[in-house]
Backbone bond lengths (Angstrom), bond angles and torsions (degrees), N, CA, C in turn:
res aa  C-N    CA-C-N  psi(-1)  N-CA   C-N-CA  omega(-1)  CA-C   N-CA-C  phi
1 D - - - 1.436 - - 1.529 109.19 -
2 T 1.223 115.05 96.75 1.462 120.38 177.81 1.496 108.39 -103.04
3 D 1.302 115.10 173.95 1.470 118.36 179.40 1.513 110.55 -61.64
4 G 1.280 117.94 -34.40 1.463 121.70 178.46 1.499 111.21 -65.23
5 D 1.368 115.53 -40.92 1.459 119.06 179.37 1.530 110.20 -64.87
6 L 1.304 117.57 -40.35 1.468 120.28 179.33 1.526 110.08 -64.74
7 K 1.307 114.66 -38.46 1.447 117.85 179.89 1.520 110.40 -64.30
8 N 1.361 116.93 -41.60 1.459 120.50 178.18 1.523 110.76 -62.83
9 K 1.340 116.94 -38.85 1.463 120.92 179.85 1.517 109.40 -64.42
10 D 1.332 117.47 -42.23 1.466 121.17 178.68 1.523 110.24 -64.08
11 D 1.328 115.95 -37.57 1.459 119.74 178.79 1.524 109.95 -65.02
12 D 1.344 116.28 -40.96 1.466 119.60 179.72 1.525 111.00 -64.88
13 N 1.300 117.71 -32.10 1.477 121.10 -176.19 1.527 112.65 -95.80
14 S 1.290 118.44 10.67 1.466 121.28 -175.63 1.530 111.97 -68.36
15 N 1.336 117.79 -23.19 1.472 119.90 179.52 1.533 111.23 -95.60
16 L 1.325 116.45 13.33 1.468 120.56 178.49 1.524 109.16 -102.69
17 R 1.328 115.70 147.47 1.461 120.25 175.68 1.508 108.54 -87.16
18 D 1.303 115.07 179.42 1.461 119.83 -177.71 1.513 111.79 -59.86
19 D 1.332 117.27 -32.09 1.469 120.00 -177.93 1.516 112.06 -86.73
20 G 1.289 117.52 -0.03 1.450 120.69 175.28 1.515 113.65 92.42
21 V 1.335 119.40 4.05 1.466 122.49 180.00 1.521 107.91 -92.85
22 P 1.353 117.86 132.24 1.466 120.26 -178.89 1.529 111.33 -61.09
23 D 1.336 115.50 145.51 1.472 121.47 -179.84 1.518 111.94 -57.10
24 E 1.310 116.69 -39.49 1.468 121.94 179.62 1.524 111.42 -55.17
25 I 1.311 116.39 -45.41 1.476 121.18 -178.46 1.522 109.26 -67.90
26 W 1.343 116.03 -40.76 1.464 118.93 177.39 1.524 110.73 -61.17
27 E 1.301 117.73 -42.44 1.463 121.50 -179.76 1.530 110.24 -63.76
28 E 1.331 116.06 -44.31 1.465 119.62 178.18 1.522 110.54 -62.59
29 L 1.334 115.41 -41.23 1.463 120.49 179.37 1.529 110.39 -63.45
30 E 1.336 116.86 -44.60 1.471 120.89 178.57 1.523 110.17 -63.71
31 E 1.355 117.53 -42.94 1.473 120.85 178.10 1.523 110.05 -61.87
32 S 1.337 115.39 -42.74 1.463 120.68 179.60 1.526 110.28 -62.25
33 K 1.346 116.15 -43.40 1.470 119.95 178.14 1.530 109.60 -63.25
34 G 1.329 117.25 -39.86 1.465 121.47 178.07 1.525 111.25 -61.62
35 R 1.360 115.78 -44.83 1.470 120.05 178.60 1.528 110.11 -63.76
36 E 1.346 116.75 -40.09 1.465 120.55 178.87 1.524 110.77 -63.81
37 R 1.359 116.39 -41.53 1.471 120.01 177.68 1.531 110.36 -63.07
38 E 1.345 115.90 -44.53 1.468 120.14 178.28 1.525 110.53 -60.03
39 E 1.343 115.54 -45.19 1.471 120.70 179.61 1.535 109.79 -63.53
40 A 1.338 116.39 -43.31 1.472 119.94 178.77 1.524 110.06 -62.88
41 D 1.350 116.17 -42.49 1.473 119.42 177.49 1.520 110.91 -62.08
42 R 1.348 116.07 -44.18 1.470 121.05 179.41 1.535 110.13 -61.94
43 L 1.341 116.71 -44.85 1.470 120.48 178.85 1.532 110.96 -65.28
44 S 1.333 116.51 -36.08 1.460 120.10 177.67 1.529 110.45 -64.62
45 L 1.349 115.98 -41.68 1.469 119.70 176.73 1.524 111.20 -63.15
46 I 1.334 115.67 -43.44 1.470 120.05 178.26 1.527 109.50 -61.19
47 Q 1.342 116.76 -43.45 1.457 120.84 179.27 1.533 110.08 -61.91
48 D 1.341 116.75 -43.21 1.465 120.34 177.69 1.522 110.92 -60.60
49 E 1.350 116.46 -43.07 1.467 120.97 179.02 1.520 110.83 -63.32
50 L 1.340 115.85 -42.73 1.475 119.63 179.26 1.524 110.62 -64.73
51 E 1.340 117.17 -41.53 1.461 119.90 177.80 1.528 110.56 -62.55
52 E 1.326 117.68 -38.30 1.464 121.59 177.49 1.531 110.04 -65.59
53 I 1.327 116.11 -42.00 1.477 120.01 177.99 1.528 109.67 -61.83
54 V 1.338 116.62 -44.09 1.470 120.80 179.34 1.538 109.34 -62.28
55 R 1.351 116.75 -43.23 1.461 120.42 179.20 1.530 110.41 -62.07
56 Q 1.328 116.60 -44.25 1.469 120.44 179.44 1.523 111.20 -64.06
57 E 1.337 115.93 -41.38 1.471 119.49 178.89 1.527 110.39 -63.95
58 H 1.332 115.73 -41.15 1.463 119.64 178.07 1.532 109.53 -62.00
59 A 1.338 116.02 -46.15 1.472 120.08 178.92 1.531 110.31 -61.64
60 R 1.331 116.88 -41.52 1.470 120.99 179.40 1.530 110.10 -64.37
61 N 1.335 116.58 -42.26 1.470 120.20 178.56 1.527 110.96 -63.83
62 E 1.345 116.39 -39.44 1.464 120.12 177.03 1.528 110.25 -63.98
63 E 1.330 116.78 -41.00 1.463 120.92 178.85 1.531 110.28 -65.21
64 I 1.324 116.67 -42.00 1.475 120.53 177.48 1.526 109.55 -61.41
65 K 1.329 116.22 -43.91 1.466 121.09 179.06 1.530 109.82 -61.06
66 R 1.358 116.62 -44.79 1.457 121.36 179.76 1.532 110.42 -62.74
67 L 1.346 115.66 -42.41 1.473 119.68 -179.81 1.529 111.07 -66.23
68 K 1.342 116.58 -38.68 1.473 119.35 177.44 1.521 110.60 -63.23
69 E 1.351 116.37 -42.72 1.461 119.71 178.65 1.524 110.49 -63.95
70 E 1.330 116.69 -41.39 1.462 120.91 178.45 1.536 109.99 -63.58
71 M 1.336 116.45 -42.36 1.462 120.41 178.95 1.532 109.62 -63.19
72 K 1.333 116.80 -40.90 1.464 120.56 178.67 1.529 109.95 -61.90
73 R 1.357 116.31 -44.85 1.466 119.58 178.43 1.524 110.89 -61.50
74 Q 1.329 116.72 -41.91 1.467 120.24 -179.65 1.530 110.86 -66.01
75 M 1.342 116.64 -38.69 1.472 119.58 178.26 1.532 109.97 -65.48
76 E 1.349 116.60 -41.06 1.460 119.81 177.66 1.523 110.35 -63.29
77 E 1.338 116.92 -41.55 1.462 121.21 178.56 1.534 110.24 -64.49
78 L 1.324 115.96 -40.64 1.460 120.48 177.90 1.528 110.28 -62.71
79 A 1.329 116.77 -43.75 1.470 120.51 178.41 1.527 110.29 -63.11
80 R 1.349 116.49 -41.10 1.462 120.65 178.91 1.533 110.10 -63.35
81 L 1.334 115.98 -43.76 1.464 119.60 179.41 1.527 111.44 -65.42
82 A 1.330 116.48 -38.56 1.469 119.95 178.49 1.533 109.80 -63.81
83 A 1.344 116.20 -43.13 1.469 119.98 178.39 1.528 109.79 -64.35
84 E 1.326 116.27 -41.41 1.468 120.69 178.53 1.527 110.12 -62.43
85 E 1.341 116.08 -42.57 1.464 120.20 179.15 1.534 109.98 -63.06
86 E 1.328 116.38 -41.47 1.465 120.49 179.00 1.528 110.04 -63.14
87 N 1.336 116.20 -43.58 1.478 119.80 177.72 1.515 110.63 -63.29
88 T 1.316 116.50 -39.91 1.468 120.45 178.47 1.524 109.93 -62.52
89 K 1.345 116.21 -44.42 1.468 119.57 178.64 1.529 110.52 -60.59
90 K 1.347 116.85 -42.46 1.471 119.98 179.43 1.522 110.54 -63.92
91 R 1.353 116.32 -41.71 1.471 119.40 178.59 1.533 110.50 -64.96
92 E 1.339 117.03 -40.25 1.468 120.40 178.32 1.532 110.33 -63.45
93 E 1.340 116.21 -42.94 1.470 119.62 178.47 1.523 110.19 -62.85
94 E 1.348 117.14 -41.75 1.463 121.34 178.56 1.520 109.95 -64.15
95 A 1.344 116.51 -41.68 1.469 120.20 178.63 1.529 110.41 -63.43
96 R 1.341 117.40 -42.17 1.478 120.73 177.79 1.527 110.28 -62.72
97 R 1.326 116.29 -42.10 1.462 120.32 179.77 1.524 109.90 -62.83
98 I 1.349 116.70 -43.41 1.461 120.55 179.43 1.524 110.36 -64.47
99 L 1.348 116.37 -42.15 1.472 119.55 178.28 1.524 111.05 -62.21
100 E 1.323 116.58 -42.25 1.473 119.67 177.68 1.529 110.23 -61.64
101 E 1.336 116.29 -41.21 1.469 120.72 178.93 1.531 110.17 -63.59
102 I 1.338 116.19 -42.85 1.469 120.29 178.17 1.525 110.07 -62.31
103 K 1.345 116.59 -45.63 1.479 120.04 179.18 1.529 110.50 -60.27
104 R 1.335 115.45 -42.10 1.466 119.49 -179.68 1.527 109.78 -63.65
105 K 1.340 117.74 -44.10 1.469 121.17 179.91 1.523 110.90 -66.49
106 E 1.358 115.94 -39.09 1.474 118.97 177.14 1.523 109.83 -62.54
107 E 1.337 116.65 -42.00 1.472 120.59 179.21 1.534 110.35 -63.91
108 L 1.353 115.88 -42.38 1.476 118.98 177.14 1.520 111.17 -62.83
109 A 1.352 115.94 -43.11 1.470 119.54 179.12 1.530 110.04 -62.93
110 R 1.334 118.05 -41.22 1.464 121.90 178.56 1.527 110.43 -62.25
111 L 1.366 114.54 -46.90 1.471 118.24 179.71 1.518 111.37 -63.21
112 K 1.350 116.13 -39.55 1.470 120.16 179.17 1.527 109.77 -64.93
113 A 1.346 116.83 -42.91 1.470 120.81 178.72 1.526 110.10 -62.94
114 E 1.341 116.54 -41.57 1.472 119.63 177.80 1.520 110.40 -63.09
115 A 1.341 116.56 -41.86 1.477 119.72 179.54 1.527 110.42 -64.11
116 E 1.344 116.12 -42.81 1.469 119.07 179.12 1.524 110.85 -64.33
117 E 1.346 115.79 -40.79 1.474 120.07 177.80 1.535 110.05 -62.52
118 R 1.348 115.81 -41.65 1.459 119.67 178.58 1.539 109.81 -63.53
119 K 1.327 117.54 -43.36 1.474 121.00 178.54 1.529 110.18 -62.63
120 R 1.344 116.69 -43.19 1.473 120.61 179.57 1.530 110.28 -61.20
121 R 1.345 116.45 -44.23 1.475 120.21 178.91 1.531 110.87 -64.43
122 E 1.363 113.84 -42.62 1.473 117.12 179.04 1.531 110.45 -63.05
123 A 1.342 115.61 -41.55 1.479 118.84 178.49 1.525 110.09 -64.44
124 E 1.343 115.39 -42.19 1.477 119.72 178.13 1.527 109.72 -63.03
125 A 1.351 115.84 -42.09 1.476 119.43 179.08 1.525 109.98 -63.69
126 R 1.352 118.28 -41.69 1.472 120.39 178.05 1.538 110.96 -63.86
127 R 1.351 115.18 -41.44 1.469 119.07 179.40 1.534 110.50 -62.21
128 I 1.354 114.76 -44.75 1.478 118.99 179.64 1.529 109.70 -64.12
129 A 1.346 115.92 -43.23 1.474 119.66 179.96 1.526 109.99 -62.55
130 L 1.322 116.67 -41.77 1.469 120.95 178.98 1.528 110.16 -65.00
131 E 1.315 117.08 -40.24 1.463 121.71 179.43 1.533 110.18 -65.02
132 L 1.358 114.74 -42.77 1.461 118.30 178.09 1.531 110.68 -62.95
133 K 1.323 114.94 -41.38 1.462 119.69 179.79 1.535 110.33 -61.92
134 R 1.310 116.59 -43.45 1.470 120.46 178.04 1.535 111.10 -63.95
135 K 1.336 114.11 -42.11 1.457 118.51 179.71 1.529 110.38 -61.49
136 E 1.359 115.26 -43.88 1.471 119.56 178.91 1.532 110.39 -62.17
137 E 1.346 116.54 -43.44 1.473 120.02 179.25 1.521 110.23 -63.87
138 F 1.331 115.59 -40.43 1.459 120.43 179.97 1.542 109.82 -63.63
139 E 1.354 115.32 -42.91 1.462 119.74 179.81 1.531 110.21 -67.11
140 R 1.338 117.24 -36.82 1.456 119.96 178.47 1.521 110.99 -65.91
141 K 1.308 115.23 -38.80 1.461 118.95 179.40 1.521 110.83 -69.50
142 Q 1.287 116.89 -27.35 1.447 121.27 -178.71 1.527 110.48 -76.61
143 K 1.273 119.55 -22.72 1.446 121.94 -176.41 1.459 109.57 -84.41
């Protein structure tokens, strides 16, 4: 072991780190760790994007569910209004029928009252005519 031999040994170990691992391997290891970090970051971003997509889909499904329920309520309200309209039409038809019946009865009552008035006048006219006839006979007998 001469000074020259030690120098050669130091030259041979110049590419070694303090722990005895060659620099080349350390560089590859660091590059590999860098690629793994990049890949992990990329996968984390993809996972975040997928979670956002899932959240949006869930929100969209909830909105669809809400809209379906709202549509169902509106259809039920429409059916209720249609039934109400039908009932209203039936009540209006019944009211018209009752009004027509009332008008018909009023017309019959008017005609009956007119007939009774005509009979009363005719009876009064017959009574007056009979009275006049008696008066004339009485006056003739007096002469």
